[in-house]
N, C-alpha and C positions, 0 to 999 in steps of 0.2 A: 551308404544312407546319405542321399543329398535330396534338398527341395527341388521342386520344378523350376526351371528357369524362368517361365512366365510368372510364376508366384513371386520370385525374387524380384524380377523387374518391376512387378506392381508396388512392391514395399519400397524398392528404390525410387519409383517416380513419385510415390506419395512423400518421400523425404525430401526429393528435390523441389517438388511443388510448393511444400510448407517450409522449405528452407530449415529443416529440423536439424540437420548434420551437414558439416562439410565433408568433402571426400577424405575418407581415411581417418576421419577423427576419431580419437579414442573414446569409448563410452562405457558407463556402468550400467548393466542390465539387471533390473530387479527380476528373480526368477522364483517360482513357487514349485515347479515340477508340473504344473497344468499345462494344457494344450498351448495357450496363447502366448505365455512367456517362453515355452519351449521353441515355438516357431520363430519368435522374435530374436532369440539367441542365434539360431542357426542362420536366419535370414542376414542379420548384421554381419555375422562372420563371412557369409557368403559375398556380401557386399564390400569386403574389405575392411570393415572397421575393427580396429584392436578392441576386443571386447574383455571385461571383467565381468563376472557375474556375482550377484550378491543375493544370498537367501536370509530372510529373516525369519527365524524359528519361533512361531508363537506357541507351539505346544499344546493347542487346543483339542487335539484328537488322538492323543497318545501314540499308540504304534503307527497309525496312520500318517501323523505327522513326521515320526521319525523316518518312516518310508519316503515321504516327500523330500526330505533333506538328503537323504542317501541318494535319491534320483537326480538332484540338483548336482550333487558331487559327481556322480557318474557323467552327466552331460557335460560337465566342463572338462573331464578327462577326454570324453570322445572329441570334444571340439578343440582341445588343447589350449585352453584359456585359463588364465588366473580366476581363483573362485574364493569368495568369502562367505562365512556364515556366521550370523549374529544371534545371540539369544535376544529374542523379543517377546519373552513370555508375556501375556495378558491374562488375567482371571477371567473366567466365564462369568456372563452377567450383562445386565444392561449396559449398552454402549461400547461392547466388546469390539463391534467392527471399526468404530471411529479410533478406540485406542490402537488397534492393530495398525491401522492406516498410519497414526501418528508415529508409531514405533518404526514402520518401515521408512517413513520421510526421514525421521532422524537418523536412522542408521546410514541412509543413502547420503545424506548431507555431511555425515560425519566422514564418509569414506571417499567422496567424489573427487576430491582433489582437483577441482576446476572443471570435470568433465559433465557432459550432459548426462542426465540420469533417464534411460528409457523404461517404460513400462508396456505391457502387452495388452492394453485396452483395445477392444474392437469397436466396430459400429454397433453391435448389440449392446455393449456396455454403454456407449453413449446414448443411444435410445432409451435405455432403461433408467439412466440416470436423469435425462430429461423427464420422463414420465413421472418418475419418484418426486422430483423437485416441484414439478407442476401441481402434485397432489399435496405436497408438504408445505409449500409457501407461495404466496402471491407474487407477481411481477415477471418481468421478462428475463430475469437473470437466470432461470431455469435453462434457457435455451443456450446459454454460454458454457454449459456443462462440459467438461472432459474436452477442452480444446486440443488440437494436435501439438500445441506447444504453449507454456505459460512464460510468464517473464522471468523464471528462475532456471531456465535450461531444462524443465521437465518436458519430456517429448514422448509422444505417443504414435510410432510410426505405423500402427496396424489399424487405425481408425478407419480406412477405407475397405478393410476386410470384414466379412461376417463371421460369426462363431463357427458356423458349420464350414465355411470354405477353409477356415485354418484346420479344423480336424481333417477334412478331406485331403488337405495339402500334406498333413503329417502322415495319414494313411498310405497316400501313394507313394511317399518316401521310405515308408517302413519306419518311422520314428516314433517310439512309444511316449506316451505321457501319462500323467496321474489325474484321475478326477477326483475332486473334493466332495466327499460325501454330505458335508454340511451345506453344500448348495442346494440340497433337496429339502432343507429344513424350512418349513414355512413360518417359523417364529420369527425369522428376519424379514423385515419388510422388503429389503431389495430382492430377496428370493421370491416373495409374493409378487412383486412386480414382473420378474422374469417368467415364473412359471403359470401366473394366472392373467396378469394384465396384459402382457405383451403379446400373447397368443390372441386375446380377444381383441386388442388393438389391430393385429395383423388381418383378423377376420372381417374387418369392417370394410377394408379397400386393399386391393393387391399392392398399391403404391403408398401405403399408409406410412412405412418407415422412410421411404424416400421423401415423401412430402414433409415429414416432420423434420427431417435433416435439412431439406432446402429451406424450410422456413427459419431453421436456426441460421443457415447461412445468410438468408436475406436480412435477419435481424442484426447479425454481426456487422453487415455493411453500414446498416443504419446507425449502430452504435458507434461505428469508427466516424461516420460523418458528424454525428452530435458531439463526440468527443473533440473532434477538431473545431467545431464552433465553441465549445466550452473553453478550450484552451485560450481562444481570443480574449476572453473575459479576464484572463489571469495576469497580473503584474508580475514583474521579475522577483519581488519581494514576497511573494506567496499570498498577497491579497488579491482583490478584484477592482477592476476599474469602474468607477461609478457609473459614468456615463454609459458604459457597455452593458452594465448590469440593469440599467433603467430601460434599455431597449430590448433585452433579451427575452425570448420565450421562457416560460417556466421549466419546461424539460430540460433546455440547455442551462439554466441558472442552477437547476438541482445538480447536474453534472460538475458544474463548476465549483459549487460549494463542497461537493463530496471531495474534490481533489484539493481544496485549499484547506478544508477542516481535517482531512485524513481520517475520516470514517464515513461509514455508510450514509447515503444522501439523507438530510434530514426531510421531515414531512412536507408535501408541497404548501401547507399553510405557512410554514417558516420561510419557503422561498418566496412567497407572496409578500411577506412582511419586509424580507430583505429588498425585494423590488420597489416597494413602497418607500423605504429608506432611502435608496438610491435616487428616486424621483422627488423626494422631499426639497424644499427650498433651503432647509436647514443644512449646514456642512457637518452636523453632527448627530449623535444618536445611536441606539444599539438595540438589537433585538435578539433573543435567545435561539439558539439552533438545537440545543440538545446536546448530551454527552459532555455536560460542563463547558460548552464553547458559546461564545457571542459573535454576532456580526456587528462590528462596530464602525459607523461611518466616519471616515477622516478627510472630509471634503472630496478630493478627486479619487480617493480610493476606499474601499471597505476592507478591513482587516479581520481575520478571525483570531480572537483572543480567547483565552481560557477564563471562564466564570466571568465576575465583576471586577471591579477596580482593586488592584492589591493595595494594602495598606502601606503607608510610607515607613521607612526605617524609624525605629522608635528613638534612636539617639542622634546626636550631632556628630559629624565626622569632621576631624581637622582638615583642612585643605592643604595638600603638598604644593610648595611653591619653591621653585617651578616643578613641574612635574604632573602625574596623572593620579587621580583620587576616585575610587569606585564607591558610588552611593546608591544604594538599592540595585537596581538593573541598569544603571546610568553610569557613564564614564565622563568625568570633569577633566579636561586639559588645561594647565595654567602654564602660561609662558610669557617671558618679558617681550614686549614688542612696541611699536611705535608707529605713527602715520595713521592712527585710527582712533576709535573709542577704547580706552583702557581704563582699568581701576587703579586706584592710587596705591602705588607699590609700598607706601609706608604703613598700609594696614596688614602686610602679609602675615606678621606673627599672630594676629588675632582672627585670621579668617576661618571660618567653619562652613560645612554644608548642613543643610536641615530642610524640613519640610515648609512649604507655604502654610501661612496661617490665615484664618478668616479674615477678610476685610483689610489686610495690610497692604501698605503702598512702600514703593522705594522712596526714600526721603526726596521730597522735591518734585515728585512724579504725580500728574493728575489723575491716572488710572490707578486702579487696585492691580496688584500682581494676578489675581484670578482673571481680570480682564485682559491684561496683557498676555497672558497664556492662551486665552481663547483667540486673540487676534493674531497671535504666533501660529495658530492652528495646531496647538499641542492636543493631541487626543483627549477626550474627556477622561478616559480611564487611566491617564499618565499624568494628569495635572496634580493630583494629591501627592505623587511621588516625584514631581520635578524639583531638582536640587536648587534651593535658594542660597546664595553665598550672603552670610551675615558676619558683621564684626561688632564686638561689644554688644550683642544682643539686638542689633538693627539690620535690617536687610540692605544690602548694598548692590547687588547684581543678580540677574538671571543669566546664567551662562549661555551664550550665543544669542541672546535677545536684547539685554538692556543693562546699562549700570546707571545707579543713582546720579542724579545730576551733581550732587555736592561731591560726589567721589570720583568724578570723571577727570582723565588726565589726557593729553595728546599722546602720552607714552607711559607705560606701566605694565600691569598685569592684564594679558588678554586671555578671556576664558571661553573656552568652546566645550560643547557637548557631543557626546558620541556614545554608541552601544559599547559595553565592555567587551 
């Protein structure tokens, strides 16, 4: 019993086009006993890939589920491949399909050992998923459903084959498979898409499916182009370049914010506010993005921060001289040095770190500490936490910014600030 060479070549060509697998690469194949995963396992073996099959037993159909598991074991013996079976029981009820998918993914991740994980999704599965997502949620993300590969080496080599092509290929080869009776249960939304919506969709135009998938491909090309433009807004530290944000179309800015913030893109109104922040003459300011994040203007860049300003540490911290001292989320380094502006070393035993206080100045300085932090371009959200070096209750230095005139020496303690 062997698949038709032409069918195997089509699967191999799809793998090569999508760069899904390298030649002879070992692969973990999720199998259910159904037609699609059965053909997938046979095709990958025929293409020379060392295959291990994995069946996650959900136990939802009693004796039928047990027979599925036995069919998967028999297939592994026939193909002479390693086989794993994992208990993936889920209780019937709302959300059972999502729970089952999560159990399969978790089981595959636990056993993959660095290998790609292959699933038997076909062209029909992709069309059904796109239609379901279009009905269930707005936006163009529906067209990105079931890509041939995702970023985590999950691959779908059969996406260029239709469900009936798969079954015809198995029939010609004399290879048996099992049908899942729950696929006819219209209480599941995905089944209603397959049994009712998809036939109606096909009846509208003979090329309906092809046109839908072609649209998905064109949108994928657009997405790639927009993602490239969005990356040009990003700085190496995870923020966004202010000048680039000010010029960017909102669609590009939304994508850049999604990447920088690490959550689905905020609403367009939030992107409008970020753009206005970037165009403002002020070098500071912030706007909420949602999900507990803020976009904060820091002169030539816009940082994504969580929530509002963090409160400063409640207590004073003794400065380690010489050495490093952690204060909140900052690290103050103190070293003996000369040839520049340094702090009087005779104060070493009395030095502490504390938060700035309203209206205070370094002794002998004309500007307040708040003004000095502003002029040093310390972000607004960090000013209340910036460590002030004090001695005997009086501020004497701002690490990396200034030393009080009365406490300055040509050589002494040199203070710098860094992230811990």
